[in-house]
C-alpha positions in Angstrom: -41.5 1.8 -28.6 -41.9 5.2 -26.8 -42.0 6.1 -23.1 -45.7 7.1 -23.8 -46.4 3.6 -25.3 -45.0 2.2 -22.3 -47.0 4.4 -19.7 -50.2 3.7 -21.7 -49.6 -0.2 -21.5 -49.0 0.4 -17.9 -52.3 2.0 -17.4 -54.2 -0.5 -19.4 -52.9 -3.2 -17.3 -53.7 -1.5 -14.1 -57.3 -0.7 -15.4 -57.7 -4.2 -16.5 -56.5 -5.7 -13.0 -59.0 -3.2 -11.2 -61.8 -4.1 -13.6 -61.4 -7.8 -13.1 -61.2 -7.4 -9.4 -64.2 -5.1 -9.3 -66.2 -8.0 -11.6 -65.1 -10.8 -8.8 -66.3 -9.0 -6.1 -69.6 -7.8 -7.8 -70.2 -11.4 -8.7 -69.4 -12.8 -4.9 -71.6 -10.3 -3.6 -74.7 -11.4 -5.6 -74.4 -14.7 -4.8 -77.1 -16.6 -2.8 -78.0 -20.3 -1.9 -76.9 -23.0 0.0 -73.8 -23.1 -2.3 -72.8 -19.6 -2.0 -69.6 -19.9 -0.1 -68.4 -22.4 -2.2 -69.4 -20.4 -5.6 -67.4 -17.2 -3.8 -64.4 -19.3 -3.2 -64.4 -20.5 -6.8 -65.0 -16.8 -8.0 -61.8 -15.4 -6.1 -59.7 -18.5 -6.9 -60.6 -18.3 -10.7 -58.3 -15.3 -11.6 -55.3 -16.8 -9.7 -55.8 -20.0 -11.7 -56.1 -18.3 -15.3 -52.9 -16.3 -14.4 -51.2 -19.5 -13.3 -52.2 -21.2 -16.5 -51.2 -18.3 -18.6 -48.0 -17.4 -16.7 -46.8 -20.8 -15.9 -48.5 -24.0 -17.2 -48.5 -22.8 -20.8 -45.0 -21.5 -20.9 -44.0 -24.6 -19.3 -45.5 -27.0 -21.7 -44.3 -24.8 -24.5 -40.8 -24.7 -23.3 -41.1 -28.6 -22.9 -42.4 -28.9 -26.8 -39.6 -26.4 -28.0 -36.8 -28.5 -26.0 -37.6 -31.1 -28.8 -37.1 -28.9 -31.6 -33.8 -27.7 -33.5 -32.1 -24.2 -32.5 -34.7 -22.2 -34.9 -37.7 -24.2 -33.7 -38.4 -25.2 -37.5 -37.9 -29.1 -37.2 -38.2 -31.8 -34.9 -35.1 -33.4 -33.3 -36.1 -35.6 -30.6 -34.1 -36.0 -27.8 -30.9 -34.6 -29.5 -30.8 -31.5 -27.3 -30.7 -33.6 -24.2 -28.0 -36.0 -25.4 -26.2 -32.9 -26.2 -26.6 -31.5 -22.6 -25.1 -35.0 -21.2 -22.3 -35.3 -24.0 -20.8 -32.0 -25.0 -17.5 -31.3 -23.0 -18.7 -27.7 -22.4 -21.9 -28.5 -21.2 -20.7 -31.3 -18.9 -18.6 -28.6 -17.5 -22.0 -26.6 -16.7 -23.3 -29.6 -15.2 -20.2 -30.1 -12.8 -20.1 -26.5 -11.9 -24.0 -26.6 -11.0 -23.2 -30.0 -8.8 -20.4 -28.0 -7.0 -22.8 -25.3 -6.1 -25.5 -27.4 -4.9 -23.1 -29.6 -2.8 -21.0 -26.9 -1.0 -23.1 -23.9 -0.7 -26.1 -25.3 1.3 -23.7 -27.1 3.5 -21.5 -24.5 4.3 -24.0 -21.6 4.7 -26.2 -23.6 7.0 -22.9 -24.8 8.9 -21.9 -21.1 9.3 -25.5 -19.9 10.3 -26.0 -22.8 12.9 -22.4 -22.3 14.5 -23.2 -18.7 14.5 -26.5 -18.8 16.1 -25.1 -21.4 18.7 -22.5 -19.0 20.0 -24.5 -16.0 20.1 -27.5 -17.4 21.4 -28.5 -15.5 24.7 -25.3 -13.5 24.5 -25.3 -9.7 25.5 -24.6 -8.4 21.7 -26.8 -11.2 20.3 -28.9 -8.3 18.4 -25.9 -6.7 17.0 -24.0 -9.8 16.0 -27.3 -11.2 14.1 -27.5 -7.6 12.4 -23.8 -7.9 11.1 -24.3 -11.6 9.5 -27.9 -10.9 8.3 -27.0 -7.6 6.5 -25.7 -9.2 3.3 -29.3 -10.6 2.8 -30.5 -7.1 2.3 -28.3 -6.7 -0.7 -29.3 -7.8 -4.3 -27.3 -10.6 -5.7 -25.9 -8.2 -8.2 -25.0 -5.6 -5.6 -23.0 -8.4 -3.7 -21.4 -9.4 -7.0 -20.2 -5.9 -7.7 -18.8 -5.8 -4.2 -17.0 -9.1 -4.5 -15.7 -8.5 -7.8 -14.1 -5.3 -6.3 -12.5 -7.6 -3.4 -11.2 -10.0 -6.3 -10.1 -7.3 -8.7 -6.7 -7.6 -9.9 -4.4 -5.2 -12.1 -0.7 -5.8 -13.4 1.9 -5.0 -10.9 3.9 -2.1 -12.2 7.2 -0.6 -10.3 7.0 3.0 -9.6 10.3 4.6 -8.0 11.2 0.9 -7.6 8.3 -0.1 -5.6 5.3 -2.3 -6.8 2.1 -0.3 -7.4 -0.8 -1.6 -5.0 -4.1 -3.4 -5.7 -7.5 -2.2 -5.9 -8.8 -5.7 -5.1 -8.4 -6.4 -1.0 -7.5 -10.0 -1.6 -4.7 -9.4 -4.1 -3.4 -6.5 -1.9 -3.3 -8.9 1.1 -1.4 -11.6 -1.2 1.1 -8.6 -2.2 1.7 -7.9 1.3 2.4 -11.3 2.1 4.7 -11.3 -0.7 3.0 -13.3 -3.2 2.1 -12.6 -6.7 -1.3 -10.9 -7.5 -3.3 -13.4 -9.5 -6.3 -12.6 -11.8 -8.5 -14.6 -9.7 -11.5 -14.7 -11.5 -9.9 -16.3 -14.8 -7.9 -19.1 -13.0 -10.1 -22.3 -13.3 -11.4 -24.1 -11.3 -10.8 -21.8 -8.3 -12.9 -18.8 -9.8 -16.2 -21.2 -9.5 -15.4 -21.7 -5.6 -14.6 -17.9 -5.3 -18.2 -17.2 -6.7 -19.5 -19.7 -4.5 -18.3 -17.7 -1.6 -20.2 -14.8 -2.5 -23.8 -17.1 -2.1 -22.3 -18.7 1.0 -21.9 -14.8 2.4 -25.3 -13.8 1.4 -27.2 -17.2 2.7 -25.4 -17.6 6.0 -27.6 -14.7 7.5 -30.9 -16.5 6.4 -29.6 -19.6 7.9 -28.6 -18.0 11.0 -32.1 -16.4 11.3 -34.1 -19.5 10.7 -31.9 -21.8 13.2 -31.6 -19.2 15.9 -35.4 -19.1 16.1 -35.7 -23.0 16.2 -32.8 -23.0 18.8 -34.9 -20.5 21.1 -37.9 -23.0 20.6 -36.2 -25.9 22.3 -38.2 -26.4 25.4 -36.0 -25.1 28.6 -37.1 -28.1 30.6 -35.4 -30.4 28.2 -32.0 -28.0 28.3 -32.1 -28.1 32.0 -32.7 -31.9 32.4 -29.5 -32.4 30.3 -27.4 -29.9 32.4 -28.5 -31.5 35.6 -27.1 -35.0 34.1 -24.0 -33.3 33.2 -24.4 -32.7 29.6 -22.7 -29.7 28.3 -20.3 -28.3 25.6 -20.3 -30.1 22.3 -22.0 -33.1 23.7 -24.9 -30.7 24.6 -25.0 -29.5 20.7 -25.0 -33.0 19.4 -27.3 -34.8 21.7 -30.0 -32.0 22.3 -29.6 -29.0 20.4 -29.2 -30.4 16.8 -31.9 -33.2 17.0 -34.2 -30.7 18.4 -33.8 -28.4 15.3 -33.4 -31.3 12.5 -36.5 -29.9 10.6 -35.3 -26.6 10.7 -31.8 -27.6 9.3 -33.4 -29.6 6.7 -35.6 -26.7 5.7 -32.6 -24.3 5.5 -30.7 -26.8 3.5 -33.2 -27.3 0.9 -34.2 -23.8 0.6 -30.8 -22.4 -0.2 -30.3 -25.6 -2.4 -33.4 -24.5 -4.6 -31.8 -20.9 -4.6 -28.4 -22.2 -5.8 -29.9 -24.3 -8.5 -31.4 -21.2 -10.1 -28.4 -18.9 -9.2 -27.7 -16.7 -12.3 -26.8 -13.3 -10.8 -23.5 -13.6 -9.5 -22.3 -15.7 -12.5 -23.5 -13.3 -15.0 -22.2 -10.1 -13.0 -18.8 -11.5 -12.1 -18.0 -13.8 -15.0 -20.3 -13.6 -17.5 -20.2 -17.2 -17.4 -16.8 -17.4 -19.1 -13.5 -18.8 -17.8 -15.1 -22.3 -17.0 -17.8 -20.7 -14.5 -21.1 -21.2 -16.2 -23.9 -23.0 -14.4 -27.3 -24.5 -16.0 -29.1 -20.9 -15.4 -26.7 -18.8 -16.9 -26.2 -21.5 -19.9 -29.9 -21.4 -20.4 -29.7 -17.4 -20.8 -26.6 -17.7 -23.1 -27.9 -20.8 -25.5 -31.6 -18.9 -25.5 -30.7 -15.2 -26.0 -27.0 -14.8 -27.0 -26.6 -18.0 -29.3 -30.2 -18.1 -30.3 -30.3 -21.9 -29.9 -33.8 -22.1 -28.5 -34.1 -26.0 -28.6 -31.0 -26.4 -26.5 -31.8 -23.5 -24.1 -35.2 -25.2 -23.5 -33.6 -28.4 -22.8 -31.5 -26.6 -20.4 -34.6 -25.1 -18.6 -36.6 -28.3 -18.3 -33.4 -30.0 -17.1 -33.4 -27.2 -14.3 -37.2 -27.7 -13.5 -36.5 -31.5 -13.2 -33.6 -30.7 -10.9 -35.6 -28.0 -8.7 -39.0 -30.0 -8.4 -37.9 -32.9 -5.9 -36.3 -30.4 -3.6 -39.5 -28.3 -3.9 -41.7 -31.2 -2.9 -39.4 -32.4 0.1 -39.1 -28.8 1.4 -42.8 -28.4 1.4 -43.2 -31.8 3.2 -40.6 -31.0 5.7 -42.4 -27.5 6.3 -45.6 -29.1 6.8 -44.3 -31.6 9.3 -42.6 -28.2 11.3 -46.0 -26.7 11.3 -47.8 -29.7 12.4 -45.7 -29.7 15.5 
């Protein structure tokens, strides 16, 4: 496909979108009668529903159907692909890695963000301190992965004039300065998985801090003052007043980060390519579907990811509604 063909397709897509919107506005403007408002609402919602059906519902149903087929989608194999996911050692490792990501990342990112928000609350450098920890949120996952890949970088030590050569990676350089032997950190199992998790924590801690800092500032001043008059302070203030007051926000942050972690792909793909025992469900879905051309197993992994994400999404929506209700 040439560049001209791509430009033509883009123009056609934009023109089609403009035509649909013009048609919707034209029809809604001509509606009259008692049910005009209802029909106008239906007219505006219909394009979105159609896009949802074409872009989400149909692909989801097709993926579900394909998960019961063999690698070439030519024969029905039942639950064999799902059985492979929970029995093959390499796929069990993928599930273990995903579990580690989901357990460690939300807890540590939320804890760091919460402690940071409490420490800088109403301080003179609050704005500057918030900007520092929030900066990683402005970087894409791929960009952050490249930065940390340089930090973890390793090259074999050689002697030049009797002195060992330096390391490009900052982490290994510190190890060398402390008298240790530099390591190829992203190859060593299982520690390489934890090193990848650090990247996600670094990115998400800023999000946690922002949300939780806003929740802390929303605590009524009379509650805080009453606690101080009763002699409450320090850690007791945090555990008795601050934490219970912001509990809904903490739950929302935990679940939101957990959803993002379940879908993590960019960090693993950029830093290790899923090799050396670091693959997770999202990366394995990509590998099986587009590298190994095993569409049956890839679809089963996609459905598994969907099943894992949905309960957290539903719980998160309920918690956000509770927060809004307050």
